N, C-alpha and C positions, 0 to 999 in steps of 0.2 A: 493566078487564081488556083486555089486548092481544089482538087477533084472531090466530088461528093462521095460520102461513104455509103455503104450498103444500107445502113440505118437511115440515112437521109433520104435515099431513094425510096425506101419502104414508107417513110413518112409522107413523101410527095404522092406516092401511089395511093395511100390511104386517104389523103385529102381529096384527090381527084375522084376517087371512087365515091366518097361521101358527097361531094359536090354533085355528081351525076345522080345519086340516089335522091338527094334533097330536091333537085330541080325536076326530076321525074315525078316525085311525089306531088309536088306543087302542080305540075301539068296534069297528071292523072286525076288528081282530086278536083281540079277546077274545070277541066275540059273533057274528062272521060278518057278511058284507056284507048279506045279506038280512034279518037280524034287527036291523039298525041303520037307524033312520029319521032323516030330517032333524030331526025333533022331538027325538030322543034326543041327536043331536049338539048341537043348540042348547041343550038343558038342561045337558049336561055342560060346554059352553063358557060358559054363563051369559049367553047372548045370545038375541035373538029369532030365531025360525025364518025370518022374512022377511029378516033381515040376512044370513043365509047366502046367499040368492039375489042379494045385491048383489056377492058375491065369486065364486060358482060357479053354473053353470047347473043342476046337478042333483047327485044323490048319485053318479051315474056319473062326472061331471066331477071330483068330489073324488077318487074312487078313481084315475082316470087321472092326475091331478096328483100324487098320492102316488107312484104307480109311476114316473112320469116323473122326479120329483125324485131318487129313489134311483138309477134307471138312469143318469142324467146323472152322478151322483157316481161310480158304478162305472166308467163310460167315462173320466171325467177321471182317476181313480186309475190306470187301466191305461195311459193315454197322456198322461203328465204334460206333455210338451213339445208335444203336439198335432200330431205329425208323422205319425201313423198307423203308426209303426214302434215296436215294443216292444223295448227293450233289456233285458238281464238285470237291471240295477239297477231299472228300472221294474217289471219283473215281480215281483221280490222285494218291492218296496214295495207293489205291488198285493196280493200275498198277505198281507203284514202288515196293510195297511189293511182287507182283507176280514175278517180275524180280529178286528181291533179293532171293526169295524162290527157283527160278530156280537154282541159284548158290549154295545155301546152302543145299537144299534138293534134290539134283540130283537123289539120290537113289529112293526117292518116285516117281519121275517123270518117271524113268525107269520102275518101277513097274506098274505105271498107264498105260503106253503105252503097256507094255507086256500083262497085263491082259485084256486090251481093245481089244486085237487081239486074245485072246484065247477063242474060242467059248464055251469050256467046263467050263470056270470059270465065264463067264458073268451071267448065270442064278442066282447064289447066291449073286452076288453083284449088280444086276440090281435094286432091291428095294432100297438099300442104295444109289445108285447113283441118283435114281429118287427123293428120299427125299431131296437130295442136290440140284439137278438141278431145280426143280420146283420153290422154293423160289428165287433162284438165277436169273432165267429167268424172274420172275415176277418183281424183283427189277430192272433188266437191262432194261426190256421193259419200265417201268415207267421213268427211267432215260432218255432213248432215246426219249420217247414221250415228256417229259418236255423240252428236248433240241430242239424240233421242227423237229425231223426226220420224213420224210414222211411215212416210214414203220418201226416203232420201233422194231417189232419182228425180221424182217430180219436183222436189224442192230445189235441187240443183238446176233443173231446167228453168224453173220459175225465176231463180236468182239470175241466171244468164239472160233470160228474156227481159227481166227488169232493168239490168244494166244496159242491154242493147237498146231498149226503148228510151231510156234516159239519154243515152249517148246520141241517138238519132234526133230526138227532140232538141237537144242542146246544139248539135251541129247545124241544124237548119233554122233554129229560132232561139239563139242563146239569150236574148234579152228577156224571155219569159220563163226561163228555167232557174229556179232557186237551188242551184247545185249544192250549196252548203247545207241547206235544210234537208234536201233529199239524201245527201251523204249521211248526215246525222241520224236520219230516220232508218236508213238501211243498217247502219252500225248498231243502232238500238235493237232493231228486229233480230239481227243474226248474231250479234256478239254479246247481247245482254244475257241475263240469267234466263234459262229456258225452263 
């Protein structure tokens, strides 16, 4: 038997890490953060509890990594060319990707809303959320300012609240949410001629 290469070991580590994140997300979203133990994550992932600690320092670290991963995707979707300026085409694509993410990453959104309402969890994710929200709001402010909105910060907050509200309603009652119509309406409102 040929020994594994360093690249193969890296691939195995990446797969295990992703497995742990996926199973953690599933448990956190469905059972809550505090009701999920490292043992439960290990059992669902089919690995030993000790192996989890080879990849993550703690349950808190797993949660922060999950949040960080999705926030990075959101920022990347909003500023595709990484110039910190949102063009109308980028904004339209961001809205489309956000609605697609709602359908494909429902577990994350369940987790997001559950932890947002758990006072005991917020202190250790607050910093991570602030790191995400500050550049996001700065870019949204500039976008709405460049589009001629009278109060760009209020419009940025309204846009965020609108997406959060739609996401929450969809996560908890997907059968009543006409996502495609809502997406088209938001695109028309923010990407049409002003």
